[in-house]
N, C-alpha and C positions, 0 to 999 in steps of 0.2 A: 696896145696895153689893155689889160682887163680893167673894167670899171664896175663900180657898184651899180647893179641893175636898177633902173627906175622905169616907171610906166612910159615916160616920154622916150627913153632910149629904146625900149622894146618896140614901140610904135614905129620908130624910125629905122629899124633893122630891115635891110633889103632882103627880098626872097632870092634864094639861089636859083640857078638856071635849071637844076634838076635835083632830085632827092631832097635832102634837108641839111641844115647847118645849125650847130649848137653854139650859142654864145654864153660863156660861163661868167658867173659873178666873181668879182675880185675879193669879196668879203667872206662868203660862205663857201668852203670847198665843195665841189661837185654840183653846186646849185647853178642852174642855167636855164636858158629858154631855147626851144627848138623851133626853127622857122622852116616850113616846107616850101616847095616850089610853087604851091598854090597860094602861099601867103598865110597859112594857118600857123598860129603861135601857141606853144604849150610849154609849161614849166616842167623841168625834169630834175632828177637828183641822181648823180653817179655815186656809187659806193662799192666797197668790196665786202663779200661775205663768202666764207668757206673757200677762200683763195681765188674767188672768181670776181670779175668786174661785172657789176650789175647797174642797170639804169631803170628807174621807175618814173612813170609820168604822174605828176601831181595834179595838173588840171589845165584847162584851156584858158588862154588870155583873150579877151578881157574879163571873162566870167570870173576868173581868179585875178585879183590884183597882185602886184609884186609883194606887198606887205603880207597878204594872206598866204601866198605861196612860200615866202621866206619863213614865216612862222611854222608852216607845215613841214618844210624841209628840216628845220631845227628839231621839230618833234620826232621826225623819222630818224634823224641822226642819233638822238638819244636812245631810240629803240635799237638801232644798229649797234651802238656801243654796248648795249646790254646783251648782245648776242642774237638778236632777231634778224630775220631776213624779210623785209616788207614785200618785196617783189614776189618771192616764192610763196608767201602766204596769200598774196593777192591772186596769183595764178592758181593756187590750190582752191581758193574760195570760188574763183570763176569756174573752174572745172567742176567743183562739187555742186554747183548750182544748176547743172544741166540734167536733163532727163537721162542722158547717157550715163552720167555718174550715178544717178539714182538707180538705174538698172544694175549697175555694177555693185552698188551697196546691197540691193535686194538679192543678187546672185550669191554674194559672199556670205551674207549674214542670215538670210531667211530660207533660201532654197535648200541648203543642206538638211533642214528639218523635215523636208517632204520626202515622199517615196520616190524611188528612182524614176518610175514612169511619169510621175507628176513633174519631177525636175526636168525631164526631157521635153515635156509639153510646154512648160513655162519658158525654157530656153528657146524653143522654136518660135513661140509667140513674140518673145522679145526681139529676136534676130530678124524675123520676117515681117512683123507687123508694127511693133512699137518703135524700135530704133530708127527705121527708115523714115517714119513720119514725124516723130516727136523728139528724136535723140538730141537735136541741136538746141531745142528750146530750153530756156531757163525753167527750173522747177517752179519758181515763184510766178512765172508768166503763163503757165499752162492754164487754160480756161475750160469751163464746162463745154463750150462750143468746140474746142479742140478734140476733146474725148468723144463728144457726140458725133463729130465729123468722121473720126476714126472708126467708130462703130458703124456708121452708115456706109462708109466705103467698103468695109469688109463684108457687110450684110449684102450689098448689091453687087459685089464683085468688081467695083471700080478699082483700077490700079492693081488688079490681081487676075488670075486666070478664070475664076468662077465665083459665084456668090457663096457665102459661107455664114449664114445667119447664126448658127450655133457657135461657131468659132468667134464671131463678133461678140457674143455674150461673154465668152470665156476671156477674151482680151480685156473687156471692160472690168471684169472681176479681178483680173491680174493688175490692171492699172489702179484699181481701188486699193488693193493690198499695198502696192508700192507707194502710193501717196499717203497712206496711213503711216508707212515707215518714214516718209518725208516729214510728216507732222511731228512724229516722235523725235526726229533729228533736229527739229526747229527750223526746217527750211521753208515751211509755209504753214499757215494757220488753218487751212480748210482742205477738203478733198474734192477736186474737180470731177472725179468719176462718180460721185454720189448723185443719184437721181436720174441717171441715164435710163431711158425706157428700153427694156430688153426685148428681144425678139421672142415670140411665143415658142415654147418647146413642148412637144408632145413626147412624153417618155415612151420609148420603144421597148416593149416587152414581148419576147417571143418564147413560147414554151414548147418543148418537144412532146409530141403525142406518142402513144405507145408504139405504133408502127415505125415512127421515126427513130425511137430509141433502139428498136430492133435492127434497123438498117445501119444506124451508127455503130452499134456493137459489132455487126458483121464486117463493116468497113475497117474498123480498128483492128480486127483479128488478122487482116491480110495486108495492113499497111507496112511499107518497107522500113519505116523508122519506128521500132517498137518502143523506144524511149518516149517519143512524142505521143504514141498511142497510150502509154501508161500515164503520162501527164493528163491526158484528156479523160482517161478512166477515173483518176483520182479526183479531177474536177467534178465529174458527174456523180461520184459516190460521196463527196463531202460538201459540195456547194461552196467550196472555198474560192477565193479570187485567184486569178491566174498568177499574179506575182507571189502570192503566198505559197502556192504549190511549187512554182519554179525554184523558190529559195528554201524549200523544205529541207531540214537537216535531220540526220539520224538521231542527233542528241535531243531533238525535240519530240521524238516518238517513243512511246512505250507500247510496243506491239503486244506484249503479254497482257497488259491491262487494257489495251485498246484505246489509248488516249494520245492525242496530238495537242501539244501546247505550242500555239503559234506565238513567237516572241513579239513584244510590242513594236520592235523596229520594223516588222514586216506586215503589221496590220494597219488598216486605214485609220482606225481609231487611236492608234499609238498606245494600245493596251494589250497585255497578254490575253490570249483567248484559248481557253481549254475546251476542246471538243472531243466527243467520243467517236471512235472509228467503228464502223460496221464490220461484221465478219468478212464480207467480200473485200472491203478495203484493207483489212489486216492481212488477208490472204494474198492480195495483190502486192502489198508492200513487202511482205515476207519473201516473196519470190524475186525481188530486185537485188542484185549483187551490191554489196557495200564496198565500193571502190574509192569513195571520197567522203568527206564530211557531209556532202550534199547528196540527197537521194537522187537528184537528176543533175549530175555534173556536166559542165560545159566542155567543149573540146580543148579550149585553151586555158583551163583552170576556172575556178569559181563554179557557179551554177549556170545551167542553161538559161538563156534570156528570151528566147523567142520560139514560137511554134506556128507563126502566121502562115507560112507556105504549106506546112503539113496540114493545118486545119482546112485550108482551101482545097487541098487534094482529097482529104477525107470527106468533106462535105459533097464534093462532086461525085465521089464513088458511092456515097450513101444517098444521093439525090435529095440533099437537104438544101433548101433555098432560103436566103435571108436569115441565116442563123450565125450569130457571133459566138465567140468563145464564152463571153460573159453570159450568154443566154443559157449556158449549162447551169449556172448559178440560179437563174430564174426557174429553170426546169426542176432543179432539186427542191426549191421552195414549193413549186406546184405539186410535186409528188407528196410532200409532207402535208400540204393543205388537203389534197384529195384523200389522204389517209385519215383526215379528221383531226390532226394535231392543231393545237391552238396557236394563235399569233405569237404569244410570248415564247412558246417553245421554239417556233420557227425562227424568231428573232435571236434567241439564245444560240441556236445552232449556226446561224449565219454570222453571228458576231455583231449584230446591230445593238447600238447603245440607245437609240431613240425609237419609241413605239411607232411614230409616224413613218419611219423608214420601212418597217415591216408591213404597215397598213396597206401598202400597194397590192398585197397578195390577198386582201380580204375577199375580193370577188371570186377567188378560187374555191371558196367554201360553199359555193352553190350546191355541188353534188352531195357532200356529207351533210349539209344542212337540210337538203331536200330529203335525204334518206332518214334523217332524224325526225323531221316533221311527218314523214309518211308513217313512221313507227307510232307516233302519237295518233295519227289519223286512224291507224289500224286498231288502236285501242278504243278510241272514242266512237268511231263509226266504222266498224269492220264490214267487210264484204260478206255476202251471204255464206253462211257456214263457217265464218271465221271466229265465232265466239259471241260473248254477251254484248249486246248493243247498249250503249249509254245514251239515254234519251236526251235530246237537245231541246231545251226550253225555247218557246217562242216559234217553233216550226210547226207547220200544219201538214 
């Protein structure tokens, strides 16, 4: 017969030969104590919710006395009677507190705001770097040391095929964004990814010289995939980003006025960007058949998404070494700088919103600046037969 559970009764309960055995209380329905084969004792409460039998663990004995466990069981009963499911809530909270769940939250609520390529990069870092190492940890338990160790392992190549110092920096930046989200969710109060010493990064800038542009143009003319060749031509003529050109729509072009309005959804700054098109760019685009809403449609609908293999083939044919597709954008900026155009003009054409982003091209002004200062020199101190000499005070 069932008895009202007391501390003395619980201490006297024998351990089963295997598994566990639950002894229920005679006074409070569903309330009982579970004894394992190892002799461990814990208070439990059985209840029904949503037509299912549920069992929730209240706490271990003797850390929990019978009186404290009984009072907790009564409180849970009141919540159950009001329609709540304590076990389901506990399981959800337990799941929500892991880094794996934080990754899920980030993927569902923050990732869609980023560009397609950035989304792919973030997903790859989550799946290959973050989840295998941190996924099972509680969000509240992750420390600065955990993130620093992750950064060092990726930097040195430990537990992966090769060192990846730049990738390590990107992973830390991603972790910082995720834990900022955790703070907003109230899952922890601080960001363990803050203060991680990043690996040095030397920004790689490659500019095409005149003879390289000539070789590239010749290789584009004979390339087997002229759609890919046209994409590269537009990149070179506009300085636009690859994703912007790949997703270019006819509706965004006014070829008569020579204007391309890049929609905010396709730009890095998430702002519409209005850019003028040169005569060669307009002529090129006019010659492309309009068979889709996209200027460069994909084979299976939508727009084309990749030219990686074509670019490798074209670079080989043009004998270009160490040139990325993005370097076409740098080259476009270098052509503008060499023509003497100002940094604000270059920034406006490239769609930069911050002056320091364009400032990287300042050194390209050496040639036009030298030409300008030579003009002054020719006026102030001309060569023989070049005109009037302006006397320079203090010289003997």
